NUTI-442212 format. One record per atom (N, C-alpha, C): residue number from 0; x, y, z. Coordinates in nm, 2 decimals. Example, Ala and Ser with C-alpha at 12.3 -4.5 7.8 and 13.67 -1.06 7.14 Angstrom:
BEGIN
R     n       c1       c2       c3
R     0     1.32    -0.57     0.78
R     0     1.23    -0.45     0.78
R     0     1.32    -0.33     0.78
R     1     1.28    -0.22     0.71
R     1     1.37    -0.11     0.71
R     1     1.29     0.00     0.79
END
This chain:
BEGIN
R     n       c1       c2       c3
R     0     0.08    -0.12     0.00
R     0     0.00     0.00     0.00
R     0     0.09     0.12     0.00
R     1     0.06     0.22    -0.09
R     1     0.14     0.34    -0.10
R     1     0.10     0.44     0.01
R     2     0.20     0.50     0.08
R     2     0.17     0.59     0.19
R     2     0.14     0.73     0.13
R     3     0.03     0.79     0.18
R     3    -0.01     0.92     0.14
R     3     0.09     1.03     0.19
R     4     0.15     1.11     0.10
R     4     0.25     1.20     0.14
R     4     0.21     1.35     0.10
R     5     0.12     1.36     0.01
R     5     0.09     1.50    -0.03
R     5    -0.06     1.51    -0.08
R     6    -0.11     1.64    -0.07
R     6    -0.24     1.67    -0.13
R     6    -0.21     1.78    -0.24
R     7    -0.27     1.76    -0.35
R     7    -0.27     1.85    -0.46
R     7    -0.40     1.92    -0.48
R     8    -0.40     2.05    -0.47
R     8    -0.53     2.13    -0.47
R     8    -0.55     2.20    -0.60
R     9    -0.66     2.16    -0.67
R     9    -0.71     2.25    -0.77
R     9    -0.77     2.37    -0.71
R    10    -0.79     2.48    -0.79
R    10    -0.84     2.60    -0.73
R    10    -0.99     2.63    -0.77
R    11    -1.01     2.66    -0.90
R    11    -1.15     2.70    -0.94
R    11    -1.25     2.59    -0.92
R    12    -1.35     2.61    -0.83
R    12    -1.45     2.51    -0.81
R    12    -1.41     2.42    -0.69
R    13    -1.28     2.40    -0.66
R    13    -1.24     2.31    -0.56
R    13    -1.22     2.39    -0.43
R    14    -1.13     2.49    -0.43
R    14    -1.11     2.57    -0.32
R    14    -1.23     2.66    -0.29
R    15    -1.29     2.72    -0.40
R    15    -1.40     2.81    -0.38
R    15    -1.48     2.80    -0.51
R    16    -1.61     2.85    -0.50
R    16    -1.70     2.85    -0.61
R    16    -1.67     2.97    -0.70
R    17    -1.55     2.97    -0.75
R    17    -1.50     3.09    -0.82
R    17    -1.56     3.10    -0.96
R    18    -1.60     3.00    -1.02
R    18    -1.64     3.01    -1.16
R    18    -1.77     3.08    -1.17
R    19    -1.87     3.04    -1.10
R    19    -2.01     3.10    -1.11
R    19    -2.01     3.24    -1.04
R    20    -1.95     3.25    -0.93
R    20    -1.97     3.37    -0.85
R    20    -1.85     3.47    -0.86
R    21    -1.74     3.43    -0.93
R    21    -1.63     3.51    -0.95
R    21    -1.59     3.54    -1.09
R    22    -1.54     3.44    -1.16
R    22    -1.49     3.47    -1.30
R    22    -1.61     3.51    -1.39
R    23    -1.72     3.45    -1.38
R    23    -1.84     3.48    -1.47
R    23    -1.88     3.63    -1.44
R    24    -1.89     3.67    -1.32
R    24    -1.93     3.80    -1.29
R    24    -1.82     3.90    -1.34
R    25    -1.70     3.87    -1.32
R    25    -1.59     3.96    -1.36
R    25    -1.58     3.97    -1.51
R    26    -1.61     3.86    -1.58
R    26    -1.61     3.87    -1.73
R    26    -1.72     3.97    -1.77
R    27    -1.84     3.96    -1.71
R    27    -1.95     4.05    -1.75
R    27    -1.91     4.19    -1.72
R    28    -1.84     4.22    -1.61
R    28    -1.79     4.35    -1.58
R    28    -1.69     4.40    -1.69
R    29    -1.61     4.31    -1.73
R    29    -1.51     4.35    -1.84
R    29    -1.59     4.38    -1.97
R    30    -1.69     4.31    -2.00
R    30    -1.77     4.34    -2.12
R    30    -1.83     4.48    -2.11
R    31    -1.88     4.51    -1.99
R    31    -1.94     4.64    -1.97
R    31    -1.83     4.75    -1.98
R    32    -1.71     4.73    -1.93
R    32    -1.60     4.83    -1.94
R    32    -1.58     4.87    -2.09
R    33    -1.59     4.78    -2.18
R    33    -1.56     4.81    -2.32
R    33    -1.69     4.84    -2.40
R    34    -1.80     4.85    -2.33
R    34    -1.92     4.89    -2.40
R    34    -1.98     4.77    -2.49
R    35    -1.95     4.65    -2.45
R    35    -2.00     4.54    -2.53
R    35    -2.13     4.49    -2.47
R    36    -2.23     4.47    -2.56
R    36    -2.36     4.42    -2.51
R    36    -2.36     4.27    -2.50
R    37    -2.26     4.22    -2.43
R    37    -2.25     4.07    -2.41
R    37    -2.27     4.04    -2.26
R    38    -2.33     3.93    -2.23
R    38    -2.35     3.89    -2.09
R    38    -2.36     3.74    -2.09
R    39    -2.27     3.68    -2.00
R    39    -2.27     3.54    -1.98
R    39    -2.36     3.51    -1.86
R    40    -2.48     3.45    -1.89
R    40    -2.56     3.41    -1.77
R    40    -2.50     3.27    -1.72
R    41    -2.56     3.22    -1.62
R    41    -2.50     3.10    -1.55
R    41    -2.50     2.98    -1.65
R    42    -2.61     2.97    -1.73
R    42    -2.61     2.86    -1.82
R    42    -2.51     2.87    -1.93
R    43    -2.49     2.99    -1.99
R    43    -2.40     3.01    -2.10
R    43    -2.25     2.99    -2.04
R    44    -2.23     3.04    -1.93
R    44    -2.09     3.02    -1.87
R    44    -2.06     2.87    -1.84
R    45    -2.17     2.80    -1.80
R    45    -2.15     2.66    -1.78
R    45    -2.12     2.59    -1.90
R    46    -2.18     2.63    -2.02
R    46    -2.14     2.57    -2.15
R    46    -2.00     2.60    -2.18
R    47    -1.96     2.72    -2.16
R    47    -1.82     2.76    -2.19
R    47    -1.71     2.69    -2.11
R    48    -1.75     2.64    -1.99
R    48    -1.65     2.57    -1.91
R    48    -1.60     2.44    -1.98
R    49    -1.66     2.40    -2.09
R    49    -1.61     2.29    -2.16
R    49    -1.48     2.33    -2.23
R    50    -1.45     2.46    -2.24
R    50    -1.32     2.51    -2.29
R    50    -1.24     2.56    -2.17
R    51    -1.12     2.50    -2.16
R    51    -1.03     2.54    -2.05
R    51    -0.96     2.67    -2.08
R    52    -0.96     2.76    -1.98
R    52    -0.89     2.88    -1.99
R    52    -0.98     3.00    -2.03
R    53    -0.96     3.11    -1.95
R    53    -1.04     3.23    -1.98
R    53    -1.03     3.29    -2.11
R    54    -0.91     3.31    -2.16
R    54    -0.89     3.37    -2.29
R    54    -0.94     3.28    -2.40
R    55    -0.92     3.15    -2.38
R    55    -0.98     3.05    -2.47
R    55    -1.13     3.05    -2.48
R    56    -1.19     3.07    -2.36
R    56    -1.34     3.08    -2.36
R    56    -1.39     3.20    -2.43
R    57    -1.32     3.31    -2.42
R    57    -1.36     3.43    -2.49
R    57    -1.35     3.41    -2.64
R    58    -1.24     3.35    -2.69
R    58    -1.23     3.32    -2.83
R    58    -1.34     3.23    -2.88
R    59    -1.37     3.12    -2.80
R    59    -1.47     3.03    -2.84
R    59    -1.61     3.10    -2.85
R    60    -1.64     3.19    -2.75
R    60    -1.76     3.26    -2.75
R    60    -1.77     3.36    -2.87
R    61    -1.66     3.43    -2.90
R    61    -1.65     3.52    -3.02
R    61    -1.68     3.44    -3.15
R    62    -1.64     3.32    -3.16
R    62    -1.66     3.24    -3.28
R    62    -1.81     3.22    -3.31
R    63    -1.90     3.24    -3.21
R    63    -2.04     3.22    -3.22
R    63    -2.12     3.36    -3.24
R    64    -2.04     3.47    -3.24
R    64    -2.11     3.60    -3.23
R    64    -2.09     3.67    -3.37
R    65    -2.20     3.73    -3.42
R    65    -2.19     3.81    -3.54
R    65    -2.13     3.95    -3.51
R    66    -2.14     4.00    -3.38
R    66    -2.08     4.13    -3.35
R    66    -1.94     4.12    -3.30
R    67    -1.88     4.01    -3.31
R    67    -1.74     4.00    -3.27
R    67    -1.64     4.05    -3.38
R    68    -1.52     4.09    -3.35
R    68    -1.43     4.12    -3.46
R    68    -1.41     4.01    -3.56
R    69    -1.39     4.05    -3.68
R    69    -1.38     3.95    -3.79
R    69    -1.25     3.88    -3.80
R    70    -1.14     3.96    -3.79
R    70    -1.01     3.90    -3.80
R    70    -0.96     3.83    -3.68
R    71    -0.88     3.72    -3.70
R    71    -0.82     3.65    -3.58
R    71    -0.74     3.74    -3.49
R    72    -0.66     3.83    -3.56
R    72    -0.58     3.92    -3.48
R    72    -0.66     4.01    -3.39
R    73    -0.77     4.07    -3.44
R    73    -0.85     4.15    -3.36
R    73    -0.92     4.08    -3.25
R    74    -0.96     3.96    -3.28
R    74    -1.02     3.88    -3.17
R    74    -0.92     3.85    -3.06
R    75    -0.80     3.81    -3.10
R    75    -0.70     3.78    -3.00
R    75    -0.67     3.90    -2.92
R    76    -0.66     4.02    -2.98
R    76    -0.63     4.14    -2.91
R    76    -0.75     4.18    -2.81
R    77    -0.87     4.16    -2.86
R    77    -0.98     4.19    -2.77
R    77    -0.99     4.09    -2.65
R    78    -0.96     3.96    -2.68
R    78    -0.96     3.86    -2.58
R    78    -0.86     3.89    -2.47
R    79    -0.74     3.93    -2.51
R    79    -0.64     3.96    -2.42
R    79    -0.68     4.08    -2.33
R    80    -0.73     4.19    -2.39
R    80    -0.78     4.30    -2.31
R    80    -0.89     4.27    -2.22
R    81    -0.99     4.19    -2.26
R    81    -1.10     4.15    -2.18
R    81    -1.05     4.06    -2.06
R    82    -0.96     3.98    -2.09
R    82    -0.90     3.89    -1.99
R    82    -0.83     3.97    -1.88
R    83    -0.75     4.07    -1.93
R    83    -0.68     4.15    -1.83
R    83    -0.78     4.22    -1.74
R    84    -0.88     4.28    -1.80
R    84    -0.98     4.35    -1.72
R    84    -1.05     4.26    -1.63
R    85    -1.09     4.14    -1.68
R    85    -1.16     4.04    -1.60
R    85    -1.07     4.01    -1.47
R    86    -0.95     3.98    -1.49
R    86    -0.86     3.95    -1.37
R    86    -0.86     4.06    -1.27
R    87    -0.86     4.19    -1.31
R    87    -0.87     4.30    -1.22
R    87    -1.00     4.30    -1.14
R    88    -1.11     4.28    -1.21
R    88    -1.24     4.27    -1.15
R    88    -1.25     4.15    -1.05
R    89    -1.19     4.04    -1.10
R    89    -1.20     3.92    -1.01
R    89    -1.13     3.95    -0.88
R    90    -1.01     4.01    -0.89
R    90    -0.94     4.05    -0.76
R    90    -1.02     4.14    -0.67
R    91    -1.09     4.23    -0.73
R    91    -1.18     4.32    -0.65
R    91    -1.29     4.24    -0.58
R    92    -1.35     4.15    -0.65
R    92    -1.45     4.06    -0.59
R    92    -1.39     3.98    -0.47
R    93    -1.28     3.93    -0.49
R    93    -1.22     3.85    -0.39
R    93    -1.19     3.94    -0.26
R    94    -1.13     4.05    -0.29
R    94    -1.09     4.14    -0.18
R    94    -1.21     4.20    -0.11
R    95    -1.33     4.20    -0.18
R    95    -1.45     4.24    -0.11
R    95    -1.51     4.13    -0.03
R    96    -1.44     4.02    -0.02
R    96    -1.49     3.90     0.06
R    96    -1.61     3.84     0.00
R    97    -1.63     3.84    -0.13
R    97    -1.75     3.79    -0.19
R    97    -1.72     3.64    -0.24
R    98    -1.61     3.59    -0.22
R    98    -1.57     3.46    -0.26
R    98    -1.51     3.38    -0.15
R    99    -1.59     3.32    -0.06
R    99    -1.54     3.24     0.05
R    99    -1.48     3.11     0.00
R   100    -1.39     3.05     0.08
R   100    -1.35     2.91     0.05
R   100    -1.47     2.82     0.07
R   101    -1.47     2.71     0.00
R   101    -1.58     2.61     0.02
R   101    -1.57     2.56     0.16
R   102    -1.68     2.53     0.23
R   102    -1.67     2.47     0.36
R   102    -1.59     2.35     0.37
R   103    -1.51     2.34     0.47
R   103    -1.42     2.23     0.50
R   103    -1.28     2.24     0.43
R   104    -1.26     2.33     0.34
R   104    -1.13     2.34     0.27
R   104    -1.02     2.39     0.37
R   105    -1.05     2.50     0.43
R   105    -0.95     2.56     0.52
R   105    -0.91     2.46     0.63
R   106    -1.01     2.39     0.69
R   106    -0.98     2.29     0.80
R   106    -0.90     2.18     0.75
R   107    -0.92     2.13     0.63
R   107    -0.84     2.02     0.57
R   107    -0.70     2.07     0.54
R   108    -0.68     2.19     0.49
R   108    -0.55     2.24     0.47
R   108    -0.47     2.25     0.60
R   109    -0.53     2.30     0.70
R   109    -0.47     2.31     0.83
R   109    -0.44     2.17     0.89
R   110    -0.53     2.07     0.88
R   110    -0.51     1.94     0.93
R   110    -0.39     1.87     0.86
R   111    -0.39     1.89     0.73
R   111    -0.28     1.82     0.65
R   111    -0.14     1.89     0.69
R   112    -0.14     2.02     0.71
R   112    -0.02     2.09     0.75
R   112     0.03     2.04     0.88
R   113    -0.06     2.02     0.98
R   113    -0.02     1.98     1.11
R   113     0.03     1.83     1.11
R   114    -0.03     1.75     1.01
R   114     0.02     1.61     1.00
R   114     0.15     1.60     0.93
R   115     0.20     1.71     0.87
R   115     0.33     1.70     0.80
R   115     0.32     1.66     0.66
R   116     0.20     1.66     0.60
R   116     0.18     1.63     0.46
R   116     0.22     1.75     0.38
R   117     0.29     1.73     0.27
R   117     0.32     1.84     0.18
R   117     0.19     1.87     0.10
R   118     0.17     1.99     0.06
R   118     0.06     2.03    -0.02
R   118     0.11     2.11    -0.14
R   119     0.03     2.11    -0.25
R   119     0.06     2.19    -0.37
R   119    -0.06     2.24    -0.43
R   120    -0.05     2.36    -0.49
R   120    -0.15     2.41    -0.58
R   120    -0.13     2.37    -0.72
R   121    -0.23     2.30    -0.78
R   121    -0.21     2.25    -0.92
R   121    -0.33     2.30    -1.00
R   122    -0.32     2.41    -1.06
R   122    -0.42     2.48    -1.13
R   122    -0.37     2.54    -1.26
R   123    -0.46     2.55    -1.36
R   123    -0.42     2.62    -1.48
R   123    -0.49     2.76    -1.49
R   124    -0.54     2.81    -1.38
R   124    -0.58     2.95    -1.37
R   124    -0.45     3.03    -1.35
R   125    -0.47     3.16    -1.36
R   125    -0.35     3.25    -1.35
R   125    -0.30     3.26    -1.21
R   126    -0.17     3.29    -1.19
R   126    -0.11     3.31    -1.06
R   126    -0.17     3.43    -0.99
R   127    -0.21     3.53    -1.07
R   127    -0.27     3.65    -1.00
R   127    -0.40     3.62    -0.94
R   128    -0.48     3.53    -1.00
R   128    -0.61     3.49    -0.95
R   128    -0.59     3.40    -0.82
R   129    -0.49     3.31    -0.83
R   129    -0.46     3.23    -0.71
R   129    -0.42     3.32    -0.59
R   130    -0.33     3.41    -0.62
R   130    -0.28     3.50    -0.52
R   130    -0.39     3.58    -0.46
R   131    -0.48     3.64    -0.54
R   131    -0.59     3.72    -0.49
R   131    -0.68     3.64    -0.39
R   132    -0.71     3.51    -0.43
R   132    -0.80     3.43    -0.35
R   132    -0.73     3.39    -0.22
R   133    -0.61     3.34    -0.23
R   133    -0.55     3.28    -0.11
R   133    -0.49     3.39    -0.02
R   134    -0.45     3.50    -0.07
R   134    -0.41     3.61     0.01
R   134    -0.52     3.66     0.11
R   135    -0.64     3.66     0.06
R   135    -0.75     3.70     0.15
R   135    -0.78     3.59     0.26
R   136    -0.77     3.46     0.22
R   136    -0.82     3.36     0.31
R   136    -0.70     3.30     0.40
R   137    -0.58     3.30     0.34
R   137    -0.47     3.24     0.42
R   137    -0.36     3.34     0.46
R   138    -0.38     3.47     0.42
R   138    -0.28     3.57     0.45
R   138    -0.18     3.59     0.35
R   139    -0.10     3.70     0.36
R   139     0.00     3.74     0.27
R   139     0.11     3.63     0.25
R   140     0.13     3.55     0.35
R   140     0.23     3.44     0.34
R   140     0.17     3.31     0.30
R   141     0.06     3.31     0.22
R   141    -0.01     3.19     0.19
R   141     0.07     3.08     0.12
R   142     0.17     3.13     0.04
R   142     0.25     3.03    -0.03
R   142     0.33     2.94     0.06
R   143     0.35     2.98     0.18
R   143     0.43     2.90     0.28
R   143     0.35     2.77     0.31
R   144     0.22     2.77     0.29
R   144     0.15     2.65     0.32
R   144     0.17     2.54     0.21
R   145     0.23     2.57     0.10
R   145     0.24     2.48    -0.01
R   145     0.39     2.46    -0.06
R   146     0.42     2.33    -0.08
R   146     0.55     2.30    -0.12
R   146     0.57     2.33    -0.27
R   147     0.47     2.34    -0.35
R   147     0.47     2.38    -0.49
R   147     0.35     2.46    -0.52
R   148     0.36     2.56    -0.61
R   148     0.25     2.63    -0.66
R   148     0.26     2.63    -0.82
R   149     0.18     2.55    -0.88
R   149     0.19     2.54    -1.03
R   149     0.06     2.61    -1.09
R   150     0.08     2.71    -1.17
R   150    -0.03     2.78    -1.23
R   150    -0.03     2.78    -1.38
R   151    -0.13     2.85    -1.44
R   151    -0.14     2.85    -1.58
R   151    -0.01     2.90    -1.66
R   152     0.05     3.00    -1.60
R   152     0.17     3.05    -1.66
R   152     0.29     2.95    -1.67
R   153     0.28     2.85    -1.58
R   153     0.39     2.76    -1.57
R   153     0.39     2.64    -1.67
R   154     0.28     2.63    -1.74
R   154     0.26     2.51    -1.83
R   154     0.22     2.56    -1.97
R   155     0.25     2.47    -2.06
R   155     0.21     2.50    -2.20
R   155     0.07     2.45    -2.24
R   156     0.03     2.35    -2.16
R   156    -0.10     2.28    -2.19
R   156    -0.19     2.29    -2.06
R   157    -0.31     2.33    -2.08
R   157    -0.41     2.33    -1.97
R   157    -0.48     2.20    -1.95
R   158    -0.54     2.19    -1.83
R   158    -0.62     2.07    -1.81
R   158    -0.72     2.05    -1.92
R   159    -0.76     1.93    -1.96
R   159    -0.73     1.80    -1.91
R   159    -0.59     1.74    -1.94
R   160    -0.50     1.82    -2.00
R   160    -0.36     1.77    -2.02
R   160    -0.30     1.75    -1.88
R   161    -0.22     1.65    -1.86
R   161    -0.16     1.63    -1.72
R   161    -0.04     1.71    -1.69
R   162     0.00     1.81    -1.77
R   162     0.13     1.88    -1.75
R   162     0.13     1.94    -1.61
R   163     0.02     2.00    -1.56
R   163     0.03     2.07    -1.43
R   163     0.06     1.97    -1.32
R   164     0.01     1.85    -1.33
R   164     0.04     1.75    -1.23
R   164     0.18     1.69    -1.25
R   165     0.22     1.67    -1.37
R   165     0.36     1.62    -1.39
R   165     0.46     1.72    -1.34
R   166     0.44     1.85    -1.36
R   166     0.53     1.95    -1.31
R   166     0.54     1.95    -1.15
R   167     0.42     1.94    -1.09
R   167     0.41     1.94    -0.94
R   167     0.49     1.82    -0.89
R   168     0.46     1.70    -0.95
R   168     0.53     1.58    -0.91
R   168     0.68     1.60    -0.92
R   169     0.72     1.66    -1.03
R   169     0.87     1.68    -1.05
R   169     0.92     1.77    -0.95
R   170     0.86     1.88    -0.91
R   170     0.90     1.98    -0.82
R   170     0.91     1.91    -0.68
R   171     0.82     1.82    -0.65
R   171     0.82     1.76    -0.52
R   171     0.90     1.63    -0.51
R   172     0.95     1.59    -0.63
R   172     1.03     1.46    -0.64
R   172     0.94     1.35    -0.58
R   173     0.82     1.34    -0.62
R   173     0.72     1.25    -0.56
R   173     0.67     1.15    -0.66
R   174     0.65     1.03    -0.61
R   174     0.58     0.93    -0.69
R   174     0.43     0.96    -0.69
R   175     0.37     0.96    -0.81
R   175     0.23     1.00    -0.82
R   175     0.13     0.92    -0.72
R   176     0.16     0.80    -0.69
R   176     0.08     0.72    -0.61
R   176     0.09     0.75    -0.46
R   177     0.18     0.85    -0.43
R   177     0.19     0.89    -0.29
R   177     0.11     1.02    -0.27
R   178     0.04     1.07    -0.37
R   178    -0.04     1.19    -0.36
R   178    -0.19     1.16    -0.38
R   179    -0.27     1.26    -0.34
R   179    -0.41     1.26    -0.38
R   179    -0.44     1.40    -0.43
R   180    -0.50     1.41    -0.55
R   180    -0.55     1.54    -0.61
R   180    -0.69     1.56    -0.57
R   181    -0.72     1.69    -0.53
R   181    -0.86     1.73    -0.51
R   181    -0.91     1.81    -0.62
R   182    -1.01     1.76    -0.69
R   182    -1.07     1.83    -0.81
R   182    -1.22     1.84    -0.80
R   183    -1.28     1.91    -0.90
R   183    -1.42     1.92    -0.90
R   183    -1.48     1.89    -1.03
R   184    -1.40     1.87    -1.14
R   184    -1.46     1.86    -1.27
R   184    -1.40     1.75    -1.35
R   185    -1.47     1.71    -1.46
R   185    -1.42     1.60    -1.54
R   185    -1.28     1.63    -1.60
R   186    -1.26     1.75    -1.64
R   186    -1.13     1.78    -1.70
R   186    -1.02     1.77    -1.59
R   187    -1.04     1.81    -1.47
R   187    -0.95     1.80    -1.36
R   187    -0.92     1.66    -1.33
R   188    -1.02     1.58    -1.33
R   188    -1.00     1.43    -1.30
R   188    -0.92     1.37    -1.41
R   189    -0.95     1.40    -1.53
R   189    -0.87     1.35    -1.65
R   189    -0.73     1.39    -1.64
R   190    -0.70     1.51    -1.60
R   190    -0.56     1.56    -1.59
R   190    -0.48     1.48    -1.48
R   191    -0.55     1.46    -1.36
R   191    -0.48     1.39    -1.26
R   191    -0.46     1.24    -1.29
R   192    -0.56     1.18    -1.35
R   192    -0.55     1.04    -1.38
R   192    -0.44     1.02    -1.49
R   193    -0.43     1.11    -1.59
R   193    -0.33     1.10    -1.69
R   193    -0.19     1.10    -1.63
R   194    -0.18     1.17    -1.52
R   194    -0.05     1.18    -1.45
R   194    -0.03     1.07    -1.35
R   195    -0.13     0.98    -1.34
R   195    -0.14     0.86    -1.25
R   195    -0.15     0.90    -1.10
R   196    -0.21     1.02    -1.08
R   196    -0.23     1.07    -0.94
R   196    -0.37     1.03    -0.90
R   197    -0.39     0.96    -0.79
R   197    -0.53     0.93    -0.74
R   197    -0.60     1.06    -0.72
R   198    -0.73     1.06    -0.75
R   198    -0.80     1.19    -0.74
R   198    -0.93     1.17    -0.66
R   199    -0.96     1.27    -0.58
R   199    -1.08     1.28    -0.50
R   199    -1.16     1.40    -0.56
R   200    -1.30     1.38    -0.57
R   200    -1.38     1.49    -0.63
R   200    -1.48     1.54    -0.53
R   201    -1.47     1.68    -0.51
R   201    -1.58     1.75    -0.44
R   201    -1.66     1.82    -0.55
R   202    -1.77     1.78    -0.58
R   202    -1.85     1.84    -0.69
R   202    -1.88     1.98    -0.66
R   203    -1.86     2.07    -0.76
R   203    -1.89     2.21    -0.75
R   203    -2.02     2.24    -0.83
R   204    -2.06     2.37    -0.82
R   204    -2.20     2.40    -0.87
R   204    -2.22     2.37    -1.02
R   205    -2.11     2.39    -1.10
R   205    -2.13     2.36    -1.24
R   205    -2.11     2.22    -1.28
R   206    -2.07     2.13    -1.19
R   206    -2.05     1.99    -1.22
R   206    -2.12     1.90    -1.13
R   207    -2.24     1.94    -1.08
R   207    -2.31     1.86    -0.99
R   207    -2.36     1.73    -1.06
R   208    -2.39     1.73    -1.19
R   208    -2.44     1.62    -1.26
R   208    -2.34     1.56    -1.36
R   209    -2.22     1.62    -1.37
R   209    -2.13     1.58    -1.47
R   209    -2.09     1.43    -1.45
R   210    -2.07     1.36    -1.56
R   210    -2.02     1.22    -1.55
R   210    -1.87     1.22    -1.51
R   211    -1.84     1.14    -1.41
R   211    -1.70     1.14    -1.36
R   211    -1.66     0.99    -1.35
R   212    -1.54     0.97    -1.39
R   212    -1.49     0.83    -1.40
R   212    -1.35     0.82    -1.34
R   213    -1.33     0.72    -1.25
R   213    -1.20     0.68    -1.21
R   213    -1.15     0.76    -1.09
R   214    -1.23     0.82    -1.01
R   214    -1.19     0.89    -0.89
R   214    -1.18     0.78    -0.78
R   215    -1.10     0.81    -0.67
R   215    -1.10     0.72    -0.56
R   215    -1.22     0.75    -0.46
R   216    -1.28     0.87    -0.48
R   216    -1.40     0.91    -0.40
R   216    -1.46     1.03    -0.47
R   217    -1.59     1.03    -0.46
R   217    -1.67     1.14    -0.52
R   217    -1.78     1.18    -0.42
R   218    -1.79     1.31    -0.39
R   218    -1.88     1.36    -0.29
R   218    -1.92     1.50    -0.31
R   219    -2.01     1.55    -0.22
R   219    -2.07     1.69    -0.24
R   219    -1.98     1.80    -0.18
R   220    -1.89     1.77    -0.09
R   220    -1.81     1.87    -0.03
R   220    -1.74     1.82     0.09
R   221    -1.63     1.89     0.13
R   221    -1.55     1.84     0.24
R   221    -1.61     1.86     0.38
R   222    -1.72     1.94     0.38
R   222    -1.78     1.97     0.51
R   222    -1.89     1.87     0.56
R   223    -1.92     1.77     0.47
R   223    -2.02     1.68     0.51
R   223    -1.98     1.53     0.48
R   224    -2.03     1.44     0.56
R   224    -1.99     1.30     0.54
R   224    -2.10     1.22     0.46
R   225    -2.22     1.28     0.45
R   225    -2.32     1.22     0.38
R   225    -2.31     1.24     0.23
R   226    -2.34     1.14     0.15
R   226    -2.35     1.16     0.00
R   226    -2.22     1.12    -0.07
R   227    -2.12     1.06     0.01
R   227    -1.99     1.02    -0.05
R   227    -2.00     0.88    -0.11
R   228    -1.92     0.86    -0.21
R   228    -1.91     0.73    -0.26
R   228    -1.76     0.70    -0.29
R   229    -1.69     0.61    -0.22
R   229    -1.74     0.51    -0.12
R   229    -1.80     0.59     0.00
R   230    -1.89     0.52     0.07
R   230    -1.96     0.59     0.18
R   230    -1.86     0.60     0.30
R   231    -1.88     0.70     0.38
R   231    -1.81     0.73     0.50
R   231    -1.88     0.68     0.62
R   232    -1.81     0.64     0.72
R   232    -1.88     0.60     0.84
R   232    -1.92     0.72     0.92
R   233    -2.04     0.71     0.98
R   233    -2.09     0.82     1.06
R   233    -2.15     0.93     0.97
R   234    -2.24     1.01     1.02
R   234    -2.32     1.10     0.95
R   234    -2.29     1.25     0.99
R   235    -2.20     1.27     1.08
R   235    -2.17     1.41     1.12
R   235    -2.03     1.44     1.11
R   236    -2.00     1.57     1.09
R   236    -1.87     1.62     1.09
R   236    -1.81     1.63     0.94
R   237    -1.70     1.69     0.93
R   237    -1.64     1.70     0.79
R   237    -1.56     1.58     0.75
R   238    -1.52     1.57     0.62
R   238    -1.43     1.48     0.57
R   238    -1.29     1.51     0.64
R   239    -1.22     1.41     0.69
R   239    -1.10     1.43     0.76
R   239    -0.98     1.37     0.68
R   240    -0.86     1.40     0.72
R   240    -0.74     1.34     0.66
R   240    -0.74     1.19     0.67
R   241    -0.79     1.14     0.79
R   241    -0.80     0.99     0.80
R   241    -0.89     0.93     0.70
R   242    -1.00     1.00     0.66
R   242    -1.09     0.95     0.56
R   242    -1.02     0.94     0.42
R   243    -0.94     1.05     0.39
R   243    -0.87     1.05     0.26
R   243    -0.76     0.95     0.26
R   244    -0.69     0.93     0.37
R   244    -0.59     0.82     0.38
R   244    -0.65     0.69     0.36
R   245    -0.77     0.67     0.42
R   245    -0.84     0.54     0.40
R   245    -0.88     0.51     0.25
R   246    -0.93     0.61     0.19
R   246    -0.97     0.60     0.04
R   246    -0.84     0.57    -0.04
R   247    -0.73     0.65     0.00
R   247    -0.61     0.63    -0.07
R   247    -0.55     0.49    -0.05
R   248    -0.56     0.44     0.07
R   248    -0.51     0.31     0.10
R   248    -0.58     0.20     0.02
R   249    -0.71     0.22     0.00
R   249    -0.79     0.12    -0.07
R   249    -0.76     0.13    -0.22
R   250    -0.74     0.25    -0.27
R   250    -0.71     0.28    -0.41
R   250    -0.81     0.22    -0.51
R   251    -0.93     0.19    -0.47
R   251    -1.03     0.15    -0.56
R   251    -1.08     0.28    -0.63
R   252    -1.14     0.26    -0.75
R   252    -1.19     0.38    -0.82
R   252    -1.34     0.36    -0.84
R   253    -1.41     0.48    -0.84
R   253    -1.55     0.48    -0.85
R   253    -1.59     0.58    -0.96
R   254    -1.71     0.56    -1.01
R   254    -1.76     0.65    -1.12
R   254    -1.90     0.69    -1.09
R   255    -1.93     0.81    -1.14
R   255    -2.07     0.86    -1.14
R   255    -2.10     0.91    -1.28
R   256    -2.21     0.87    -1.33
R   256    -2.26     0.92    -1.46
R   256    -2.39     0.99    -1.44
R   257    -2.37     1.12    -1.39
R   257    -2.49     1.20    -1.37
R   257    -2.56     1.17    -1.24
END
């Protein structure tokens, strides 16, 4: 049995409900900045999450719009400017304390730190977005909680490509079977599995019914014991490090198809 030595944390949807309540809102503010009559409602943004990366989502959306720039160069320039403005608005939302960590996340980070497990941020969102979120919730020295911080700027390929996990494993000089990744989406699960990292899923708002395959555990959130597969003993209290170590020790995989 492989001993658990590290937790790898995805950010958007896993640490906080940043997609629906943060990035989507900030994109709409960026559209308004430039006088664009565009608005991504919750349904449309959920559809666009099939495309990984904010700039990439903008380009995908422009491809469907008759009022978007015609030339690829103009679309790229507009996407870059919108993304820059979006990141600024996102930071403002975070600093206004409108994006809390998901329940149970902070407690598990602290428990793992006390137990001596190494932890890493493994995300393909931007470093500025990660810093904005974690500076508010963990303080200016938030990076000291993590042995590695791998963000979108550090990789050539975004999830579901495994590069972010491969780089984190390299930085920690760690065998993938000694870690557990915490993810919320099919793309994140695919990235972790492609790097041979066992993955645990806490479903987020946009992926409540998404088909998921090959996780060692799938559940509604770290703050509750009910609704997990494989089932947890007891019905009260949060998911603990002991629970994760037990799932890791079994190393069986489960799947949910909606």
